[in-house]
N, C-alpha and C positions, 0 to 999 in steps of 0.2 A: 494635203497633197495642192489641193488647189491653191495657196498659198506659194507653195512651190513652181506651179508651172507660170503663175504669175510673177514671180522673181525672175524666173528661166528668161519670159517673154521679153519683160523690159532689160535686161542681159546682154539682149540678145538684140534687139532693135523692135521689136515687134510692137507696131502701134498699140497702146492702151490709150482709155482716158486718162486724163489727168488725175492724181487721188488727192483731193484735200483733205487738211485734218479734219479728224472731229469736229461737230460741233461740243460746244461746252454743257456741258453734264455737270450735277448737282456732286458736291466732293464724297467720292465712295466713303464707308467708314473704314478708321484705319485695320489695315491686316494684324492679326493676333497669331497665326496660327506660324508652323516653323516655318523657316525656308527652305525650299525645293534644292536639290544638285540637279546640275543637268546633267550629269554622267557621262560628259563628253570627253572621248578620249583626245588627245593632243599628238600629232608627230611632230609639229615646230612653231615653237610658239614665242612668245615676247613678252617680258615681264615691265614694269615701266623703268622699275630697276631692283639690281639684284638683291640686297635686302628686304625686300618687302616680303621674300618668301621666310624668313625667319619667323613673322607672329600674322595674325589678324589677313588671312590667305583669302576669304570672302572680299567681292568686289562687287556684288549684283547686287539689283535692285528687285522690285515686283512692280513697282508705278508702272502703268500705261502712260505714255508719250501725253502731255498736255497739247495745247490749242498747237499744231503745226511745228510743235518740239520732234515729233518721231518722224522720219523720213520715209516714204513711199519706196518699196523697193527696196530693201535694207538687206544688204549682201549677209548682215550676222543675224538676218531673221528677228531685229528688233532690240536686240541689247546681248552683252559681252557671250550671254550663254546661247545665240541663237547657232543657227548652221546652214547658213542659207551657202548658196552657189559657190559664193568667191572665199567663204570663210576662214579660209587656208589661207590664203593670198593676207598676211599677218601682217602690221606697217610695225615698223619694231624703233619704240624710244632709244634715241638717241644723250640724252640731255642738252643742257651743264645742269646740275646742280650745283656748280663753283658760284654761279648765281642763280637768283628764287627769284621768286615775286609777290609781291600784294597781299597781304591777309588781312582783310577784312574784319575779321574774328576767332576769337578760341574758347574753347571749355575745359575746364577741370573737372574730373569726376569729384564729386564732393567729399566722397572717404576712400577714392584709391590715387592721390596725387602723382601716380604713374602714370595715368590712361586722359589721356588727353585729345580732343578734338580742334581743328583750325578750319574754318572758312576761308578758304580763297576767294579772292574778288574774280577771278577767273583762272579756274583750275579745279572748282568741287569741292571736296568734303572728305580731309584725311585724319587719318586716328591713326594715334600709337597707345598701344599698353604696357611700353618700356620706358618711359621719358624720353622719347624719341631717339631710340637708339634706331630702330624700325619703323615706318609708317606702311598703311595702305589707303591707297584710296578708295572711301565707301559709296562713293557718288556719282561714277562714273557712267553707271546705264541707267539714270535720270533726263527728263526730258531739258534742264539747266543745267549751269557750270556755274554762274555766278554766285554767288554766297554774299548777301549780308548781313547775315549774324546765324548762332549756332549757339543754342542754350540744352544744356541738359536740366532735366527733375530733380530736383534735388530730393525730392519726394523717392523718385522712380530714377534711379539713374540710366535705367534702361532705356527708357525714355528721351529721346532728344529731339528736337524742333530745329529746322533748318528753316532763315527765309532768305529765300532768294534774291538776287537783283543787289547788287552793291549799294551800298549805300550811302553815297556819293552822287558829285555833280560835276567832274571834272571833264576830260572831250575824250577824254578815253576809257568811259564808263560800261559797264554789259545789263544787261535784262535780266531779269527771272519771269518765272511762274509761277509764282505763287509759295505758300508754302507748306514744308513736307516736315512728315513725324515719321518715327521710328520707332519700335516697342522693341528690338532686340538690340538695341546696344548700336545700332545702324548697319546690323550687319542686310533687312531690306527697312523700302521705304514707300511712304503712300503718300500720293498730293493731295493737301484736303481741303485745299480751295484758295481764294482771294488768286485766284491765275491771272488777275488782271490790275495786280497791284505794280507790279515790273521793279519794286526796288521799296524793300524791306527792310527798315531800321532799326525795330529793334522788337524781341518776343520776352515777354518778362509773364512767368507763370506765379498762381496766386499760389505762396507757401501752406495753404489750407486744406487747399484741394486743387489736386494735378491737374483736373479739367476743366478750371478755370486758366483759360491764358489770352492774353491782352494782344496783338499786334501791331505795330505799328506801322501803317504803311503809307510809304511816301508817293505813291503813285505814277506813273507815267510822266518820265523828265521831259519829255518835248510836244505832248500833245496836253488839253485836258481831256475829265473822265478817268476810266477805270476804276479799278480799286484804292479807295486811297481815303485817310482815315485811321480812329483808330477803332479795330477790331475786337469783339469781346466772343469769347464759345464758353459755354457752359457745362459741354459736354465731350472734352476733348477733342475738339475738331470736328467733329461732323456737322453742325451748322453755324455759321458764324451774325453776330450783329451788328453793325457799325453803331458804336456808342457816342464817336465825337466823327463828327463831318469835321475833312478837310478847308473844303471848298471847293469853289471851281478851278483853281490850278494850286492848291496846295494838297498839303497831305500830312500827316502826322510822323517825325521823325522820330522821338524820343519821348519813352514814357517810363516813370517811374513808380513806384508803391511803398510807403511806409510799410515795411515789416511784423511795427506791432498792431495795425490796423490794417488790412491789404485793399479793404474798401478806400485808403485815401491815395488816391491816385494825381500826378502831375504827368500832363504828356506837353510837347509842344509840336504848333504845324508850323509848318515850311512852304512858304511860298516861293515857288523858282522854275525857271523854266531855262534848256538848252539847247541852242538850233546851231547850224553848222556857220551860221554867224554871227549871230551874240549871247548872251547868257545876261539875266538877270537875277540874283540870288535870293532875293525880298521884298514884301509887301505887305500890304495891309490885310491880306488871309495869315498874316506868322500873329504867331502869339504864343503863350503860355496861359494854361489852363486847369483847374481844378478842382478835382471831384472829391464827397465823401461818401458817395453810395454807391461803389463800384462803375463807376462808367453813369450814371442813368442818370444825371444830370450834372453839369458844369456850368465854372464861372472862370472869365478871365481873370486872370493872375498879373497883375499887371503895375500892382503897388509897387514905385521904384523900381519899375524898369523905364528904357526909354519911349519918350512918345511918339518918336523917331519912327519908321518902319525897321521893323526888323527881319533879320536873316533867318539862319540856321540857328538855332537855341540845346544847346546841348546841357540834359542834367544829369545829377547825381545826387543820393542822398546817405548821408555818411551810416557806415554800423553802428559807430560808437554811437551817436546822438541821432537818429531819423528823425529829430525836429530842425535838424541843420540840415540844409539842401545846398547845393553847389550850380550857378547857372552859368556858363559859357557862351555868349552872344555874336553875334553880327548886326548892326543897323544901319540905318543912312546917316551920314553927317559926320561919318566917326565918332556915333554914340556906341558901340559895342564895348564888353569887355569883361569883368568877370566877375558874379555877382552871390551873395550870401542871403539864405533868407535863414532866422532860426525859430519860425512860427510854421513849419511844415510848408511854406511856399506861399503863403497868405500874402508878406509883402518882402521887399527884396530892398538889400542894398550893396550898393556898389562899391569893393574894393578895391580895382583898379581896372585901370582899360589894358589889361592885356587880352589879347583875343587871336584865334588863330583863325585861318582861313577854311572858311564855314562849306567851302564845296568839294575837302579833302578832308579835313581834319574833325572838329567840332564835336569832340568824344572829353568828357571828365570819368578821370576813377577816382574814388577815395580808396584813402587809404585805411584800414580793416580794424587800425588800433590806436590811430593818432587823427580828432576829430578835424585837428587846421590842418592836414600834409593830405592834397590833391597833386596827381598827374594830369598834366594835361598834356595829346597825343600833339603833337606840329613837327614841322621840319626836324627841328630836337625838341626831343620829348622833353619838357618845361615840370617843374613842381615849385607848390609853394604848402608852407609850412607855418606858415600867419594867416589861415582861413582866406587866402587868395589876395592879401596886399601887396607881397613883392613873390616872384619868381627868380628860381634860377636854373640853370642848365639841369638834367639828372645825369647830364654823360653819355658822348656819342662814340667815346675813342675805341677804333678798331671796327666798327658797326655801321652799316646802313644807316641813312636817314629817310624823313618820311616815315613818319610813325603812324600807325591808326587805333593799336588794342593793346594796352598792359591788362596783367594779369597779378594781382598781389596776392603772395601766398600766404595768407590769415595764420599762417603759424608759424612764420619765420619771414616779418613786412622785407625785408634785403633779397628776399629770393624773387624774383619779378622774372614774369614771360613775356616778352615783347615782340609782337608781329609789327611788319613795316616792310616798304616796297619793295625790300632786299629779301625779304622772308620773314624768318623765327631765327628771336636771340633769348640768351637765357643769362641772366645774372644773378650771381650768390652772395656781390658787395653794394647794391642799392646802385647799381649802373657805374662803377666805377671798371668792371672786366664785365667783357662777354663770351659767351659761349656762342657761335653761330653755325645750324643746323645745316649740314652742307649734303642733304641726301632729301632732296627736297625742289624738281624738276620743274620750276613753277614761272619761267620765262615768258615773259608777254611779250612776244618775237614780230613783228611789223614787217621785217621782208628775211628774203632768204638765195645768198648765192653760193655757188658751188667751185671748186678751182680744178684742175685738171691732174694731180698728184695722184702716185701710183694708188696709194690708198685715198680720197678727195677730200677737202676739206669742205668744212661745212658755215659761212658767214652769215650773220642776221643782227640788225640792232632790237633792242629791247626796252621795253616804256621802263625807263629810267633806272637803269640795270646793264649801261655801258654796250658798246659793240663788239662780239665773241665774233672768237673763231675755233674750230676745231674739227678733229679729225670725225669723220664717218666711222670709221672703222679702225683695227690697229694690228699689227700681229701678234699681240700677246692675249692670251688665255683669259685675262683676265677682262678683257673688254674693253669698253670707252671711259674712263676714267675722270672726274675731275683734272686732272693730269695735261691730259689730252688741248685743252681749252687755255683762249689765250684773249687780253682784251685788248682791240684794237681801236676802241674811240671811248672817252666818259659819256657821264652824261644819257637823256634818254636818246636811245637806239635806233635807227632806222633805215636808209637805204645802205646796204653791203654790196660794193663791185668788186670782181677783181679782174685786173689784167687778165685775160684769157693764155695772151704767150709771157707774158711775166708775173707767176699767182706768186711772189715775193713782194708786189704790189698789189694794197688792198683800198678801197676807197671807203670810207666811215662817215655815216655824219651824224651828228645829232640833234636838238630842235631851232627850227628854224634856219637851217640850213647852213648847219655852220657844218662847212665840208673837208673831213682831214683826207691824207694821201699819206698811208701809213707805210713802209718799209719794215716786212717780217721780217731782214737781215739785216739791220742794224736798230731796230727800234725806232727811231725816227718819224716824228708824225709834220706835216707841213699844213698850213691850215691853205684851200686852196677859193674859197669863198668870190666868187666875182662880185665888183665894186661899179654900183650905178658914176657915171662920169657926173662932174658941175654944171649944175642946171637942170638932171634931171631927177624925176622922183625918187623916192626912196622903194627898197624892194619889198614887193609882200610876200615873203617866206611862208608857206604853208608849214605847219606842224611835222607834216613829213614829206619836205622837198625831193620830188623826184630826179632821180639823175642816172642814166647812163652810158655804159664803156657803148660805142658802137660796133656793133657787129662786121664791119665791113674795114676797121682800124682800130687797132688797139691802142692808140695813144687820144684818139678821139672820144671826150666828152661830150656828153648835154646835159644840162640843168637848168631849175626853171623854178623861177619866180612868178612874176604874173608876164614876161616874157623869156624867152627862151633863150639860152646862151649855148655856144660849144664852143670847146678848148680842139687844138690840134697839138698841146703839149701837154698832156696830163693834167690840166688845173694849170699850169703856172700862167698862164693868160687865157684869158673868155672875150670871143665877138660876138654880141646880140643878132640872131638871128631870126627876129619877131620882135613885134611892139605888142604892147599889152593886149594878151590875147581872151581877158576877161570881160562880162558884160559891162563893167565900168560903175556896175547896182553900187548904190550908196544904202552900207549899211546900218546907219546912223538914222535914215526915214523905214527902214522897215519894222514894224512889227511883230511885238514879243507879248506876250500875252494877251493879246485885243489890244495893244494900244503900242506908240512910240511913247520910251520911259525917258525923264530925265537924265543928266549928264551924271548927275549924283546916285542914281538907283543905285542899290546896294550891292557892291562887286561887280557893277557892268563890267560884262566882256571880258570878267576874270576867268584867266586861264582861256581864252578862246585864239583861236588860227586869224591871222588877218583874212582879211573874205575877199575873192577878187585874185586868185592864185592859180596855176595851171599845179595841178596835182599827180596828172599822170604824162607820163612822156615815152613814146616806145619810136624804134627804126626798124622799118621793113628788113630780115636778115636776107630776102630776095633783090631789094633794090634798094639801093647806097642813096642816101639824100631823100628816102620816102618815112618822112617826119610825121606821127602822130601825138596829140598831144587834148589830154583833157583837162576840164576846167573843175573848181567846186562851184562855179554856178550854172554848172549842167550843157555846158558845149562840147561837143571835140569838132577838134579842126586837122586839116591836113594840110602836107605841102608838098609833091612830088618833085620840085626843083631845093630843095637843101635851105628851105626856109623862107627863098625869096617870094613866094607866093604862097596864099594860106586860104584855103575854103573850108566853112562853117557852117555845122551843124548845129542847131538850139531847140527842137522839137525831135523827138522821138516815138515810134508806135507805143502805146502803153507805159510811157514813163513821165510821171510826174516833172513838171514842169521848172525850172532851174534846181532838178536832183543830182547830186554831187558822183562827177566820174568816178569807178574806183580803179579799173586798172583798164588799157587797151591794148589789143594782144596781136600783132600785126600776123598773118598768118606765116606758118615754116614752108605753103605750098604753093599759092598763089599770090602774088604780087598785089593780086585789087579785092584782098582779101583780108578782115579783121574780126576783133573780136572785142567785144565793151561788156563791163558789168558796172552796173552804178549803183551807189549807197543812198540810201534815203532815210535811215534808220533817226537821222538827228531830227528828220519832221515826225517823228512816231510812223512811221511805215516800213514793215520789216520784211516786205514783199522781196522776191529775188525778182531782179531787172538784170537779164542777159541777154544780146544783139549781136545779130552778124551783118557785115554789111560786105559784098561779093562786089561792089562799085565803087571801090576807094572812099565811102564814106556817103555817098550822095542820096544811097537810102540803106534802110537798116531793118533786119528783123528779126522779131521775140524770137528766144531760142530756150526758155524756161522749161518748156514743156514740163514734167509735174513734180518739179522743184518745189519744195516744199513750202507753203504759201507763207509761213511765218521764218523766216530764216534770211537777211542778208546778203547777196554773192560780194565780198572783196575781190575775187580773181578768178581770171576764167585763161587756162593757156593749151594749145591745139599740143596733140600728142606728136613726137619729129617724123615718124615712121608711118602715121594712118590716121588722115587730113582730119576723116569724120570721127576719130575720135577724142574728146575735149575731155579736162581735168579743171574742175571748181572747186574754192572752197569757199566755205560759207557759214554765217550765226553761229551754225551745228556741227557740222561736219565737215568730210570732205565725199565729192560724186564725182562721178565720170559717167559721158556718154560714150555707144560707140556708133550711135547713127546721128552725127551733129547735131544736138538738143532736141532730140521729138521725144527723148524716155532719157533720164537720170536713175543709175543707181548708187545706190550710199555704199560707199568703201570704208567696212567701220572695224573688221577686223585690228584688232587690238587698240585703236585707239578711240579714246570716251568722248564721252561728248563736250566738245572743245570749239572754240570758235578756228577755223583756218583762216591764216590772215594772208597766205601767200604760199606760191610755188616752184619750184623750178625742176627743172628735168637735166640731170647727168647723163649726156648722153651719151657718153664711152660707155657705161657703166648702165642705162639705160634703167635708171632708179630715178622714185619720184619723192623729191623733199619736201616735209611738210611744215612752213613755220607757222603754230599753233599760238596763241596768246593767252597764254595762260600753263602751257604745260611742252613749254619747249623744240624741241625739232623731234619729227618721226621722220623714216623710210621704207619705201613701201620699195625692197628689193627686188629691181629686174620685173619690167613692166611687160616680159613678153608671151607669157604665161596668160595676162589678161587681153591681149590684143588673138592669141590666136584659140579662143574660146568663141569664134565665132557661133552662128546659128547651124553650122552644118557640123561642125564637131561636138556641141553642145545634144545636137540629136542622136549620138553612137549612145553606143551601152558606154564606150570606155576609149580614151584616148591620154595618151602622153603628150604632154604639151613641151615646148621648144625648151632645152636646159642652157641656162649661161655655161658661157666658158668657165670653168675653172682655176684659178689661181693655184699653182704649185710653187710651197712654202714650207718651211718648219715652224710653226708657232712659237714663241717667245712663251715665257712662263716669267712674268712681271716678280711674282710672290712666290714664296716655295711653302707648299703644304697646303695647297689645293688656291683655287681662281680668287681668291679674297687673302689669302695665306694668313697672316697674323696683323688683318688691320682693324678686327669686330665687324662684331652685326652691321654698325652703323656706315661703314665703307660704300660710298657711292661707283658702282657702275654698271652701264648699259651694254647691255650683250650686244657682241657683235654678232654678222652675218655667223652662222652655222661655217665652220669649214669643210671645204671639199665642193662637191657641185651638188647643189640642190634639185632635185627631181622633180617636176609638178605632173600632178596628172590628174584626170577627170573622171569622172565617175556620173552617173544621169541619174543614177538612183543606187543606194545603201545595196551591198552583199548583205542579206540576213542570214543566220542561223534556224534552223525547223523553230527551233523553241521561240526566235523574235517574231517570224512571220505566224506563228499562232497565235501568239501573245495582243499579234496586233490585230489579228481575226477575231477574238475574242471580246479585244477593246469596244470596237466598233460593231459585235452583238451585244455589249453591254448597253451602249449607247441610243440602244433600236431596246434596250428591253425585252429583244429576248435572252433564253435560256444555254446557258453556257455551259456545256457536257464537257467534262473530263476526256483525255483523250485514252488509248488503250494503252497498255504495260508496255507492247509493243513501241508501239511510237513513242510516249517516253523515256523505252532503253535507248533506241537510235536518237534520239534528242541527247541523252547523254554522254553517248559516244561520240557525238560526230563534235568532226575538227572545226574551228570557227573558221567563218572565211576569210583570206588575206587576195592582197595585192602583193603579186611578188614581180620584182624587180630583178633582170637579170642583166649583167653589165661583160661584154667581152672586148678583147683587145682585138688589134688588125689581123690577129693570124684566126681570131674566131674563139681562140681559148676564153673560158669564165672565169671573170676577177671576181667577181662579187655577186654573190645572190640577195637582196635585198628584201624584209615585206615591211609594209606601208600599211593602213586602215582600210576598209572597205565601205566606208561613208562616204557617199553621196559630194558631190561639189569638188570645188579642188582641192587637192590634196599636196604638200611636201615631202621629203623625205630624204635624207641628206647622206650622200656618200662621201666617204672622209678621202677618197683617191690613195686608199689603200688596197693592198690583195689580200685574202683572209687572212687572219692570224692562226698560231699555233694552238690555240684553244677554243674553246666554243665560247661564244657567246649568250650571257645570262638568260635565263627560261625570260618567255617575254615579252625579249628585247627586238625593236623592232627598228634597228639602225645596225652598223656594221660597224659598230667600233670607234673610236675617237669621238663620237656624237656627245661627248660629257655626261654628269651626274642625273640620275633622274629628276624629273623638275626643270632642268636647265633647259639651253634654247636646244641643243642639241638631242636631248631627247633620253632614252635609256644607253646605259653603256653597254657598247657589245664585247666582243672575244678579245684576247690581248691582239693588239693590232699588227697587221705586217706589214711587210713593205711595204713605201709609197711609188707608184706607179709613175711610168715613165712618161713623157709631155707625148699627147698626140690624140689622136682621134680615137672615142672608144664611143660601142656602141651601146643601147638599152635598150631594151626590149621588155614590154608590161605581160601579165598575163593574170587572169582571177584562180585562185584556190581557191577550190567548192569539193567537199568531200576528199580533199585530200588529192583532187586530179588539177591541174594545170590547165586553161585556154587559152591563149593566146587573146590578146585588145590590142585592137588600132595597130596604128604603124609605129616601128622603133623610131628612133631620136637620136641625135649622134651628139655627144658633148666632146669639147674640147680643152683639154687638159695642158696648159701653158706654162712655163717658168716664169714667175713672178718678178725676180729678181733680174732684168736680161743682161748683167752684167757678171751673173753666177755660174759659175764651169757648168755646165749643161751637164742632164742626169745620163748619165749611163746605160745602156740594154746591160753592160757589163757587168756595173756594179747592181743593179735590179738582179742580175743571174745570180753573185756571190750570196746578196741577203736575201734571196729564195733557198738557197742551201742553206744559210743559217735557219730558216724560219722552220726550214725539214728537221734538222736537226732537232735545233729547241722543242719542236713539238715533239721528238721521241723522245729524250731526256727528260721532258718535262710528265710526260707518258709515264715511263717507263720511272719516274722518280715516285710518281702517284699510286703508280699500281705495285710499288712496294711497300708504298706504306697500306695500301688493301690487304695485303699478302701477309704486313703485319698484322694487321687487327686478325687475319684469321689465324694465325700462329698463337696469336696472344690469348686468344679466345677456347683455340683445341686444346691448348697449355694447362688453362684454369680446369676445363673440361675434363681432363685426364687426372687432373688431381686428387679432385672431386669423386670420380667413379671407384667405387669400390673393387680392389680383385685385378684393378688394370692394370696390364704387364709393364715388366718395368722395361722394357725394350722398345715400347711404344711411347713411355715418358720420354726414355731417352732419346730418342728418334727426335721429339718434337725442340727438346733443349738445341738441342742440334743444330735444327731447325732458325729458330730462333736465334741462336747466336750465328749462324749465317746472316739470318737477313740485317741484323745489324752491321755487319760488314757491309753489307751491299749499300743500304741506307747512308753511313758513313758515305762512302763511293761517292753518293751522290748530293749529300745537303754537309759533310766537314765532319770532323772528328771532333765531340761535345765533349768528351773527357779535358782536351788541352782548352778548351775553346771556356768551358765553365772555369778555370782558375787564369784566365785574364791574360793567357799568351797565343804569340798569333801561329794559326795553321794552316798548312798547306790549301790552296784553292784545292775546290771538289770543284765535281761538272757542274755543279748549276751555279759554282759559285763563277767558274770560266764563260757557262751558255750567259751569264749575265752581262757579261763583259763584251761578250762578241756582238749578244743582241743590240748592246746599245746603238753599234753602227744602223740598223736597222730602220731607225728610227730620222735618220740620216740620207739626206739625199744628196751625199758628196761619199767619195769610196773611202773605204771603211779603211782605218789605219794599220799598220805591220802589227801589231798588240791583238787586234780584233784579230786577223787572219791567222797568228800564231795561238791565239786560245782555239780557233774551228779546230785547226788541224791537232792540237793536242785532245781535243772533247771527242775527234770524229776517232782518237787512236783509241782510249780508255774506254770512250763509251761501247764501242763494240765488242771488248773483254766482257765487260761488268754486264752486259746485255743476254752475251752465251748465260752467263752464271747465273741469272736471274732467270731467264727463262729454262735452263734445267734445274732449276731450286721448283718451278712453277709446274712444270708438265709432268716433271720425274717425282720430286724427291717428296714434294707436297701432297701430290697425291697418291703418293705410296704410303706415307703415316695416316693420312685422311681414310685411307680403305684399310687402314689395319685400326684405326682407332674404330671406324663401323664396324669391324667382325669383334673387337671388345666390346659392345654397348654402349661406348661414351656416348652422351645426350651431342643431341646436332649441335652444331658448330656452322656461320655463313660460309658459304660456298660447298658444303659437302651435302653431297643428294642423299638423303636417308634411304637405308634399305629396307623393304616390308614382303612378308609374302602371308598370304592368309594361311591361318590354323586349319590341317586338316580336317 
């Protein structure tokens, strides 16, 4: 209860002390108990992909948030299984999966080769039990999402170890919070320590003893300290001991052991640092080390290796001959290469100068049957078959490049699994051909934009997977499939912008300012990058260079390197509107790892952006020419005259000097107000920096409030309708504030722990579109309920919230035979919003049954150690007979006629129920259904299916009222709301009232015919039972038997009128249409918006005439003939049969 009060207080903007993450605690013992089920019923939910439903349904974990990883005021109560006030407002994953994301590691079950785990560099851990046909994300509720390594215990495959924090060092790398362990095959997880390792290079399990585990902790990438080195546990992760220190700046990147004698270990230390302005990939602390006593003592294994400073070193022990160890390494002065040891790592020989880029690759994988065959991950996978003397490409045809992990099937070495920047691939011919798994939506999106199409498109650029666009929803019941997505530009994708007046024009950027103008109608792409004039310095394009379309003129663009450019003609020509706006800092004079390094340092500044660039650009939507820029060296500058003059701010309260500006957002409500987010994570500073100015940037005020202290803010935007509401995307999720930043609430429903890199509001539909860095796009459909849930509303017992206008159209079926048709279980389809009107409502507290109230009171007594006495039998009897409480939603038309009655859950918080825009159907809904028809199959996004669908309503305004039903008594709650139903297709023939009137007559007739047919079936059952009973009754009157046979024959004739002549049909000949057959034809018209066909009208006339006769005969048979025969049977002492009331009199 106290937690709910706190959540509501934050939700409503009540000032609370900022909640800090918990202090570090000793790692808890791994949980071994069975996982708990939440028992939460959901009315409207959202899966990441529909194919997840086939297997591995559980996605929860038990581990608490790491230091600062969990957010205060979590709307979902701390995880997927929570139930906070906003848990019902679930985000909807829309993909795509036609592109995927970086796979950093994978593990295959040693005894079940269909069970795999993949570790995603930014996207958690996913599991399949059917070789990739379906997947389940099993790490979503943990406090980290970046994975460096995943390992299965070979002795007990239910034990899975995960090292968080990607084990690379490129500019787009994410950190973790230590080592996790699962003892139930990924169902639940426990963080077992090394929380400050940030990047885990490898985990190795002693094959003799599963409790002995080694962890290669690389340590923080941008600062010294943390948990770095080689750590060992001998008790399954309860305690850890550092057995090999890395150094001040080095950690341990790789570790291998001799499977014959696991006390023989080889480990590599790697000294590296990355900052905004530079990168060094080696130094004197890097090296190769060997131990023969389980890590108790170590010697540097240097013989034969370069004497130059080393960078990253990757190791591999041959499974064929463990005396053979391979190493691939970077070194200064081009002394890196591929090395081999024949004595278990004591000495080394250089086999070739082949090497990879250590910051992104640096790992090798030995073949399990050929000692001389070794694979090296690289831009293109390479393989040697002569022990490293020569390498050749494995083959990348029809496959994405930039590889990170290879699994070689020990039972069939031609069978490979390969994880790369583009996702997961499988080969059965050692790299000649590949299968791509197009059901893993792992896109690492940097930016997002939307257009204004009827069903709007979402655009964005991804890390190494192009720039893409696709529909946010479709007309099809299949949802958003991969076919709805398309590429707009190649390379690493960043900014995507859509011309607001010409949605066929899309601007898409790849790395370092490579901007294209793409024409969706023709497919033509034009490069539109500004160029310096002769004598001007080269342009310092940032990795993710900012570009905007002016909100005041759709052909005007702004694009920035170290100076800002403007184009008035969609990028055909450019004019600089600023000088160099950076501070002009010489990065070659800046210290890295406590000193300035030589130009020949290992991999110096590799994969680093040019320093001294503009990284954020914005124009006020309220004042034309009011321009804002932010730089990577920590300045914000504003021009109020289109760039003629600039004012600069270099110091911001609470923000370290030179902290990079992540985003600037001018207010939509006040021309002097703007918001800024700062990103200092490349200095090892993960604090949230969000500031606000109300005087054109002269002064700034921090508004980070109670945001978690460990979680960079990448974007902040303001709500278009409420100036006090802001939305923020952070390292670990999505937040909003309704009080201008004093207090923040996490929006977690449907969204895993993931970096939120960018946000956009599609204003017409009032949707919040979320670009995640590792889980593609999400949409929070309809922001109106969030705005409406003010403190005043939340104090009420319950309330209907505003209902978004609902489009009226007929859903199409892309595939026959169900949502995915016959495409197989691996077919990717992200859910549409449910068809119809989504009705949100709020309950302050759950309406509980008497049993639930009693049990809660008993639990409270038990917690106090008090006696818990059983209730009386009468009380229990009342509980057993109690009708479950429910929320009742009543939809009426303009004339006050009830169109539909829907029921919803009585849980606390915001809930959403869907009305499918239809009148009540001709048949009753399934037992327990909470929706009214058309909602989808059980477990689908629309909830349980109701009865047969009635006709669609006509466009117009409909009134929705809410009531609570307790003990069968309905009590109104709050004020009714109005929902507007409008025609989606503006050029379509309007839906006429006359058409609806005919469809309602059809529905009435359908109800009667279907009911009469079913009743005839019930009568047939009664007569058949009676016929058997009469035959088995000794001395039964022959007349009774004859009457029963006559009734049976009459019923067959009547049932054939309903269903057709089985004698003819059984012999494969055409039969005249039956009543139900004609009803089926005419009822097809009730699913349409348009007028019925002449054929459908004719079927109605025929059925109406014929059914009247049949119904009369059926009624006569039931009420007269059957009653008479049953009375006679009772008098004859025939055994009881269904439908008869027995007679009995006490003997005198």
